[in-house]
VEXDREN-2710 file (C-alpha; in Angstrom, 1 decimal):
% VEXDREN-2710
k/r/px/py/pz
1/MET/0.0/0.0/0.0
2/PHE/1.2/3.5/-0.9
3/LYS/-0.2/7.0/-0.7
4/ASP/-1.3/9.1/-3.6
5/ALA/-0.7/12.8/-4.0
6/ARG/-3.7/13.6/-1.8
7/GLY/-2.8/11.2/1.0
8/LEU/-5.3/8.4/0.0
9/THR/-4.1/4.8/0.3
10/ILE/-3.7/3.1/-3.0
11/THR/-2.9/-0.5/-3.8
12/ALA/0.3/-0.3/-5.9
13/ALA/3.5/-2.3/-6.5
14/SER/5.8/0.6/-5.7
15/ALA/6.1/4.3/-5.0
16/GLU/6.9/4.8/-8.6
17/ALA/3.6/3.1/-9.6
18/ALA/1.7/5.3/-7.2
19/ALA/3.4/8.4/-8.7
20/ALA/2.4/7.2/-12.2
21/TYR/-1.2/6.8/-11.1
22/ASP/-1.1/10.4/-9.8
23/ARG/0.2/11.4/-13.3
24/VAL/-2.8/9.8/-14.9
25/ILE/-5.2/11.6/-12.5
26/ASP/-3.4/14.9/-13.1
27/GLY/-3.9/14.3/-16.9
28/TYR/-7.6/13.6/-16.4
29/LEU/-8.1/16.7/-14.3
30/ASN/-6.2/18.9/-16.8
31/TYR/-7.7/17.5/-20.1
32/ALA/-4.4/16.2/-21.3
33/ALA/-4.3/14.6/-24.7
34/ASP/-1.6/12.1/-23.7
35/ILE/-3.7/10.1/-21.3
36/PRO/-3.0/6.9/-23.3
37/ALA/0.7/7.4/-22.8
38/ARG/0.3/8.0/-19.1
39/MET/-1.8/4.9/-18.8
40/ALA/0.8/2.9/-20.7
41/ALA/3.5/4.1/-18.2
42/LEU/1.4/3.0/-15.3
43/THR/0.8/-0.4/-16.9
44/VAL/4.5/-1.0/-17.3
45/LEU/5.1/-0.2/-13.7
46/ASP/2.2/-2.1/-12.2
47/PRO/-0.1/-4.1/-14.5
48/GLU/-1.9/-5.5/-11.4
49/CYS/-2.9/-2.1/-10.0
50/PRO/-6.6/-2.2/-9.3
51/MET/-7.2/1.5/-10.0
52/LEU/-5.4/1.1/-13.3
53/HIS/-8.1/-1.3/-14.5
54/CYS/-10.8/0.9/-13.0
55/LEU/-9.5/3.9/-14.8
56/LYS/-9.5/1.9/-18.1
57/GLY/-13.2/1.4/-17.5
58/TYR/-13.9/5.0/-16.4
59/PHE/-12.2/6.4/-19.5
60/ALA/-14.1/4.1/-21.7
61/MET/-17.4/5.2/-20.2
62/LEU/-16.4/8.9/-20.5
63/GLY/-16.4/8.3/-24.3
64/PHE/-20.2/8.0/-24.2
65/LYS/-20.1/5.5/-27.0
66/GLN/-21.7/2.1/-27.2
67/ALA/-18.7/0.5/-28.8
68/LEU/-16.7/1.3/-25.7
69/VAL/-19.1/-0.1/-23.2
70/PRO/-17.9/-3.8/-23.5
71/ALA/-14.4/-2.6/-22.7
72/ALA/-15.7/-0.8/-19.7
73/ARG/-17.5/-3.9/-18.5
74/GLN/-14.4/-6.0/-19.0
75/ALA/-12.4/-3.4/-17.0
76/ALA/-14.9/-3.6/-14.2
77/ALA/-14.5/-7.4/-14.1
78/ASP/-10.7/-7.0/-14.1
79/THR/-10.9/-4.5/-11.3
80/TRP/-13.0/-6.8/-9.1
81/GLN/-10.4/-9.5/-9.7
82/LYS/-7.4/-7.2/-8.8
83/VAL/-9.0/-5.4/-5.9
84/VAL/-9.6/-8.4/-3.6
85/ALA/-6.9/-7.2/-1.2
86/GLY/-7.5/-3.6/-1.9
87/THR/-9.0/-0.8/0.3
88/PRO/-12.7/-0.3/0.8
89/ARG/-12.4/2.9/-1.2
90/GLU/-11.0/1.0/-4.2
91/HIS/-13.8/-1.6/-3.8
92/SER/-16.3/1.3/-4.0
93/HIS/-14.7/2.5/-7.2
94/ALA/-15.0/-1.0/-8.7
95/ALA/-18.7/-1.0/-7.7
96/ALA/-19.2/2.5/-9.3
97/LEU/-17.7/1.4/-12.6
98/ASP/-19.7/-1.8/-12.6
99/THR/-22.9/0.0/-12.0
100/TRP/-22.2/2.8/-14.5
101/SER/-21.2/0.4/-17.3
102/ASN/-24.4/-1.6/-16.8
103/GLY/-26.6/1.4/-17.4
104/HIS/-27.0/3.1/-14.1
105/PRO/-25.0/6.3/-14.0
106/ASP/-27.3/7.7/-11.3
107/ARG/-26.4/4.8/-9.0
108/ALA/-22.8/5.3/-9.7
109/ILE/-23.1/8.9/-8.6
110/GLU/-24.5/7.6/-5.3
111/ILE/-21.4/5.5/-4.8
112/TRP/-19.1/8.3/-5.6
113/ASN/-20.9/10.5/-3.1
114/GLN/-20.5/7.8/-0.5
115/ILE/-16.7/7.7/-1.3
116/LEU/-16.6/11.5/-0.9
117/GLY/-18.4/11.3/2.4
118/ASN/-15.5/9.3/3.8
119/HIS/-12.7/10.6/1.6
120/PRO/-13.4/14.2/0.5
121/HIS/-10.0/14.3/-1.2
122/ASP/-10.9/11.7/-3.7
123/ILE/-10.7/14.0/-6.6
124/LEU/-11.5/11.2/-9.1
125/ALA/-14.8/10.4/-7.5
126/PHE/-15.5/14.1/-7.2
127/ARG/-14.9/14.9/-10.9
128/LEU/-16.7/11.9/-12.1
129/ALA/-19.8/12.7/-10.1
130/HIS/-19.6/16.4/-11.3
131/PHE/-19.4/15.2/-14.9
132/VAL/-22.1/12.6/-14.9
133/ASN/-24.4/14.8/-12.9
134/PHE/-23.9/17.4/-15.7
135/TRP/-25.0/14.9/-18.4
136/LEU/-28.1/14.0/-16.4
137/GLY/-29.2/17.6/-16.2
138/ARG/-28.5/18.0/-12.4
139/PRO/-26.7/21.3/-11.8
140/GLU/-28.0/21.5/-8.3
141/ALA/-26.3/18.2/-7.5
142/MET/-23.1/19.5/-9.0
143/LEU/-23.2/22.5/-6.7
144/ALA/-24.1/20.4/-3.7
145/SER/-21.1/18.2/-4.3
146/VAL/-18.8/21.2/-4.5
147/ARG/-20.1/22.6/-1.3
148/ALA/-19.8/19.2/0.5
149/VAL/-16.1/18.8/-0.3
150/GLU/-14.5/22.3/-0.7
151/ALA/-14.2/22.9/3.0
152/HIS/-11.9/20.0/3.3
153/TRP/-9.5/21.4/0.7
154/SER/-6.7/23.9/0.9
155/GLU/-5.0/25.9/-1.9
156/ALA/-1.8/24.0/-1.3
157/GLU/-3.2/20.6/-2.2
158/PRO/-2.6/19.1/-5.6
159/GLY/-5.8/19.2/-7.6
160/TYR/-7.3/22.3/-5.9
161/ASN/-7.7/24.0/-9.3
162/ALA/-10.1/21.2/-10.3
163/ILE/-12.3/22.1/-7.2
164/LEU/-12.3/25.7/-8.3
165/GLY/-13.2/24.9/-11.9
166/CYS/-16.1/22.7/-10.8
167/ARG/-17.1/25.4/-8.3
168/ALA/-17.2/27.9/-11.2
169/PHE/-19.2/25.7/-13.6
170/ALA/-21.7/24.5/-11.0
171/HIS/-22.4/28.0/-9.9
172/GLU/-22.8/29.1/-13.5
173/GLU/-25.2/26.4/-14.4
174/CYS/-27.3/27.3/-11.3
175/GLY/-27.3/30.9/-12.3
176/TYR/-24.9/32.3/-9.7
177/TYR/-22.8/34.2/-12.2
178/THR/-20.7/36.4/-9.8
179/GLU/-19.6/33.4/-7.8
180/ALA/-18.9/31.4/-10.9
181/GLU/-16.7/34.0/-12.6
182/ALA/-14.8/34.7/-9.4
183/ALA/-13.9/31.0/-8.9
184/GLY/-13.1/30.6/-12.6
185/ARG/-10.8/33.6/-12.8
186/ASP/-9.1/32.6/-9.6
187/ALA/-8.4/29.2/-11.1
188/ILE/-7.0/30.7/-14.3
189/ARG/-4.7/33.0/-12.3
190/ARG/-3.3/29.9/-10.6
191/ASP/-3.1/27.9/-13.8
192/PRO/-3.7/29.6/-17.2
193/THR/-3.9/26.1/-18.9
194/ASP/-7.0/25.2/-16.9
195/LEU/-9.6/24.4/-19.6
196/TRP/-12.5/23.7/-17.3
197/SER/-12.2/27.0/-15.5
198/ALA/-11.7/28.9/-18.8
199/HIS/-14.9/27.1/-20.0
200/ALA/-16.9/28.1/-17.0
201/VAL/-16.0/31.8/-17.4
202/ALA/-16.9/31.6/-21.1
203/HIS/-20.3/30.3/-20.1
204/VAL/-20.8/33.2/-17.7
205/MET/-20.1/35.6/-20.5
206/GLU/-22.4/33.8/-22.9
207/MET/-25.2/33.9/-20.4
208/GLN/-24.7/37.6/-19.7
209/GLY/-24.3/38.6/-23.3
210/ARG/-20.7/39.8/-22.9
211/ARG/-19.7/38.9/-26.4
212/GLY/-16.7/41.1/-26.9
213/GLU/-15.3/40.1/-23.6
214/GLY/-16.0/36.5/-24.4
215/ILE/-14.0/36.6/-27.6
216/ALA/-11.1/38.3/-25.9
217/TRP/-11.2/35.8/-23.0
218/VAL/-11.0/32.7/-25.3
219/GLU/-8.4/34.2/-27.6
220/SER/-6.2/35.3/-24.7
221/LEU/-6.0/31.8/-23.3
222/GLN/-5.5/29.8/-26.6
223/PRO/-1.6/29.9/-26.4
224/ASN/-2.0/27.7/-23.2
225/TRP/-3.8/24.9/-24.9
226/ASP/-1.0/22.8/-26.4
227/GLY/-1.3/19.2/-25.4
228/LYS/-4.9/19.5/-24.4
229/ASN/-7.8/17.3/-25.5
230/ASN/-11.1/18.0/-27.3
231/LEU/-12.4/20.4/-24.6
232/LYS/-10.4/23.1/-26.4
233/HIS/-12.6/22.5/-29.4
234/HIS/-15.6/23.3/-27.2
235/LEU/-13.9/26.6/-26.2
236/TRP/-13.5/27.5/-29.8
237/TRP/-17.2/26.8/-30.2
238/HIS/-17.9/29.3/-27.5
239/GLN/-15.8/31.8/-29.3
240/ALA/-17.8/31.1/-32.4
241/MET/-21.0/31.6/-30.5
242/PHE/-19.9/35.1/-29.5
243/HIS/-19.0/35.9/-33.2
244/LEU/-22.4/34.5/-34.2
245/GLU/-24.2/37.0/-32.0
246/HIS/-22.1/39.7/-33.8
247/ARG/-23.4/38.2/-37.1
248/ASP/-19.7/37.6/-38.1
249/PHE/-20.6/34.5/-40.1
250/PRO/-17.3/34.2/-42.0
251/LYS/-15.4/34.1/-38.6
252/VAL/-17.8/31.5/-37.3
253/LEU/-17.1/29.3/-40.4
254/ALA/-13.4/29.9/-40.1
255/LEU/-13.4/28.7/-36.5
256/TYR/-15.4/25.7/-37.6
257/ASP/-12.7/24.7/-40.1
258/THR/-9.7/25.6/-38.0
259/GLY/-11.0/25.2/-34.4
260/TYR/-14.0/23.3/-33.2
261/ARG/-14.3/21.0/-36.3
262/ASP/-10.7/21.1/-37.5
263/HIS/-10.2/18.0/-39.7
264/ALA/-6.5/18.5/-39.8
265/SER/-6.3/18.3/-36.0
266/PRO/-4.7/15.1/-34.7
267/LEU/-7.5/14.9/-32.2
268/THR/-10.2/14.9/-34.9
269/LEU/-8.2/12.6/-37.1
270/ALA/-7.9/10.1/-34.3
271/GLN/-11.5/10.3/-33.1
272/PRO/-13.8/12.0/-35.6
273/ASP/-17.0/11.1/-33.8
274/VAL/-16.3/12.4/-30.2
275/TYR/-19.7/13.3/-28.9
276/ILE/-18.8/16.9/-27.8
277/ASP/-17.3/17.6/-31.2
278/VAL/-20.4/16.4/-32.9
279/GLN/-22.6/18.5/-30.7
280/ASN/-20.4/21.6/-31.3
281/ALA/-20.5/21.1/-35.1
282/ALA/-24.1/20.2/-35.6
283/SER/-25.5/22.8/-33.3
284/MET/-23.6/25.6/-35.0
285/LEU/-24.5/24.4/-38.5
286/PHE/-28.1/24.4/-37.5
287/ARG/-27.9/27.9/-36.3
288/LEU/-26.0/29.1/-39.4
289/THR/-28.5/27.4/-41.6
290/ARG/-31.4/29.2/-39.9
291/HIS/-29.7/32.5/-40.8
292/GLY/-29.3/31.6/-44.5
293/VAL/-25.5/31.1/-44.3
294/ASP/-24.0/29.0/-47.1
295/ILE/-22.3/26.2/-45.2
296/GLY/-21.3/24.2/-48.3
297/ASP/-21.2/20.4/-47.8
298/ARG/-20.2/20.5/-44.1
299/TRP/-23.4/18.6/-43.0
300/ASN/-22.4/15.5/-45.0
301/GLU/-19.5/14.5/-42.8
302/LEU/-21.6/14.7/-39.7
303/ALA/-24.4/12.8/-41.4
304/ASP/-22.0/10.0/-42.3
305/ILE/-21.0/9.8/-38.6
306/ALA/-24.7/9.8/-37.6
307/GLU/-25.4/6.9/-39.9
308/GLN/-22.5/4.9/-38.4
309/ARG/-23.8/5.5/-34.9
310/VAL/-27.4/4.5/-35.5
311/GLY/-28.5/2.4/-32.4
312/ASP/-25.8/4.1/-30.2
313/CYS/-27.9/5.8/-27.5
314/VAL/-25.3/6.1/-24.7
315/SER/-25.2/9.9/-25.0
316/ALA/-28.9/10.9/-25.0
317/PHE/-28.1/14.6/-25.7
318/THR/-26.0/13.8/-28.8
319/LEU/-29.0/12.0/-30.5
320/PRO/-30.8/15.2/-31.6
321/HIS/-27.5/16.4/-33.0
322/PHE/-27.2/13.2/-35.1
323/MET/-30.7/13.8/-36.3
324/MET/-29.9/17.4/-37.3
325/ALA/-27.3/16.1/-39.7
326/LEU/-29.5/13.4/-41.1
327/ALA/-32.5/15.8/-41.5
328/ALA/-30.3/18.5/-43.1
329/THR/-29.0/16.0/-45.8
330/GLY/-32.3/14.4/-46.5
331/ARG/-31.3/11.0/-45.3
332/ASP/-34.8/10.0/-44.3
333/VAL/-34.2/6.3/-44.2
334/ALA/-31.3/6.6/-41.9
335/ALA/-33.3/9.1/-39.8
336/GLN/-36.1/6.5/-39.4
337/ARG/-33.5/3.9/-38.4
338/LEU/-32.1/6.3/-35.8
339/LEU/-35.6/6.7/-34.3
340/GLN/-36.2/3.0/-34.3
341/GLY/-32.9/2.4/-32.6
342/MET/-33.9/4.8/-29.9
343/ARG/-37.3/3.0/-29.5
344/ASP/-35.5/-0.4/-29.2
345/TYR/-32.9/0.9/-26.8
346/SER/-35.6/2.5/-24.5
347/ARG/-37.5/-0.8/-24.4
348/THR/-34.7/-3.2/-23.9
349/GLU/-32.0/-1.5/-21.9
350/PRO/-32.1/-0.9/-18.1
351/GLY/-31.6/2.3/-16.2
352/ILE/-32.1/6.0/-16.3
353/ASN/-30.5/6.7/-19.7
354/ALA/-32.9/4.3/-21.5
355/ARG/-35.8/6.2/-19.9
356/LEU/-34.4/9.6/-20.9
357/VAL/-33.9/8.3/-24.5
358/GLY/-37.5/7.0/-24.8
359/GLN/-39.3/9.8/-22.9
360/ILE/-37.3/12.9/-24.0
361/ALA/-34.7/12.4/-26.7
362/LEU/-37.1/10.5/-28.9
363/PRO/-39.8/13.2/-29.2
364/VAL/-37.0/15.8/-29.6
365/CYS/-35.5/13.8/-32.4
366/GLU/-38.9/13.4/-34.0
367/ALA/-39.3/17.2/-33.9
368/VAL/-35.8/17.8/-35.4
369/LEU/-36.7/15.5/-38.3
370/ALA/-40.1/17.1/-38.8
371/HIS/-38.4/20.5/-38.8
372/GLY/-35.9/19.4/-41.4
373/GLN/-38.7/18.0/-43.6
374/GLY/-40.7/21.2/-43.4
375/ARG/-43.4/19.7/-41.3
376/HIS/-43.3/22.5/-38.8
377/THR/-46.7/22.0/-37.1
378/ARG/-45.7/18.4/-36.4
379/ALA/-42.3/19.5/-35.0
380/VAL/-44.1/21.8/-32.5
381/THR/-46.6/19.3/-31.4
382/ALA/-44.0/16.6/-30.9
383/MET/-41.8/18.8/-28.8
384/ARG/-44.2/20.9/-26.8
385/PRO/-45.1/18.3/-24.2
386/ILE/-41.5/17.7/-23.1
387/LEU/-40.1/21.3/-23.3
388/GLY/-39.9/21.4/-19.5
389/GLU/-38.1/18.1/-19.3
390/MET/-35.4/18.6/-22.0
391/TYR/-32.9/19.7/-19.3
392/ARG/-32.7/16.1/-18.2
393/LEU/-30.8/15.2/-21.3
394/GLY/-27.9/17.1/-19.9
395/GLY/-25.9/19.8/-21.6
396/SER/-25.5/23.4/-20.5
397/HIS/-28.0/26.2/-21.0
398/ALA/-25.9/27.3/-24.0
399/GLN/-26.0/23.8/-25.5
400/GLN/-29.7/23.2/-24.8
401/ASP/-30.6/26.5/-26.5
402/VAL/-30.3/24.9/-30.0
403/LEU/-33.2/22.5/-29.1
404/GLU/-35.3/25.5/-28.1
405/GLN/-34.5/27.1/-31.4
406/VAL/-35.8/24.0/-33.3
407/PHE/-39.2/24.6/-31.6
408/PHE/-39.1/28.4/-32.0
409/ASP/-38.2/28.2/-35.7
410/SER/-40.9/25.7/-36.4
411/ALA/-43.5/27.8/-34.5
412/LEU/-42.5/30.8/-36.6
413/LYS/-42.7/29.0/-39.9
414/ALA/-46.1/27.4/-38.9
415/GLU/-47.3/30.8/-37.7
416/MET/-48.3/29.2/-34.4
417/THR/-48.5/32.5/-32.4
418/ALA/-49.2/30.9/-29.0
419/ASP/-46.2/28.7/-29.3
420/ILE/-44.0/31.5/-30.5
421/ASP/-45.0/33.4/-27.3
422/LEU/-44.5/30.3/-25.2
423/MET/-40.9/29.9/-26.3
424/LEU/-40.1/33.6/-26.0
425/GLU/-41.5/33.6/-22.5
426/ARG/-39.5/30.5/-21.7
427/VAL/-36.2/31.8/-22.9
428/ALA/-36.8/35.2/-21.3
429/GLY/-37.3/33.4/-18.0
430/ARG/-34.3/31.1/-18.4
431/HIS/-31.7/33.4/-20.0
432/PRO/-30.6/36.7/-18.5
433/VAL/-30.3/38.3/-21.9
434/ALA/-33.6/39.4/-23.4
435/PRO/-34.6/37.5/-26.5
436/ALA/-34.6/40.7/-28.6
437/ARG/-30.8/40.9/-27.9
438/ARG/-30.2/37.3/-29.1
439/ILE/-29.8/36.5/-32.7
440/GLY/-31.8/33.2/-32.5
441/TYR/-34.9/34.9/-31.2
442/ARG/-35.2/38.2/-33.1
443/HIS/-38.3/38.1/-35.3
444/GLY/-41.0/40.3/-36.6
END
């Protein structure tokens, strides 16, 4: 037994192996692109390390891709085998991975919270709970988790910036923008490479309509992003969102091609279908199309990915983005296959995600398809009953907004006045910036 960087006992073959484990965790916290190399180094030093195998499973699940789930389940089985003589905390991590990989992310969160109750310095459990809560539409749980652990941390402890970054984003998603920005800026002062904190502050500026500041914020931090993973693409998407509000469409497209959907990037070349990258690209193309911007053939590449991922429902929030691409390219047969895959998944799979897919993502996707086919009354009627439940698909306010624009655009085109007013009232209540000051809601 050895201690990790935060003083927690870890089953490892040597102090060097424990240090290699810390290096993997540090990479995870900091969105490093070289996680595979860090994992390989730990494997060489200690192939029997229980948390090595648990991390393999966690990282597979963080891909939110059906093809990776069998590897996560195998990693869970391997972890159980290796953890026999491990600590109770390590046993709990094995249970969380097992539970998550079998379709119960909500129960995995409960286990991580139990770990944190006994070990508030378990930054892995903290970050996983923060992230999975986000993709279940639970910002209040994200904030509760921050408040539960932050009193146990000091500035001197390794990983403290991750606490600050999560504090910033949880406060932002709960609408506490002053607290969010303060925590995010504090984290960036400590570590200018901190993507999650940079991202949280960008969200504050998005929600407050501070477009010029937002552009300057993202641009000023870009020199610090060498060696980072796909989250930097999402920050370029935020920059493009600010330019979109300025109606600088050429810049939005330039950022598409060289930033958030850069096909020359080694990250995109290695994994062209990462869920966050697909969300970034599809949501922006939908917005641009609404405003009559010539986007060329950019939808086709996303539609190809969507066809390849039919039946993959692990990321409920990504499904409407797949449908946007299929609808925009007229691939009606593939679109119907996507809908049927969602129906099958919701009927046959266990757990909360299957319910979210069947109850919420499915009618949203039906609405997206109807919108793309010009059946705007159908789009509105499909979507109206679940407008108040869409947040449960996860995603931030900024990301969810594109789904509301699907409804609003269809209501406009169908001249459904009551539904136009319904959406304007909804976005006015949810977003601090008045609809008249937002490009997606100006009309008349």
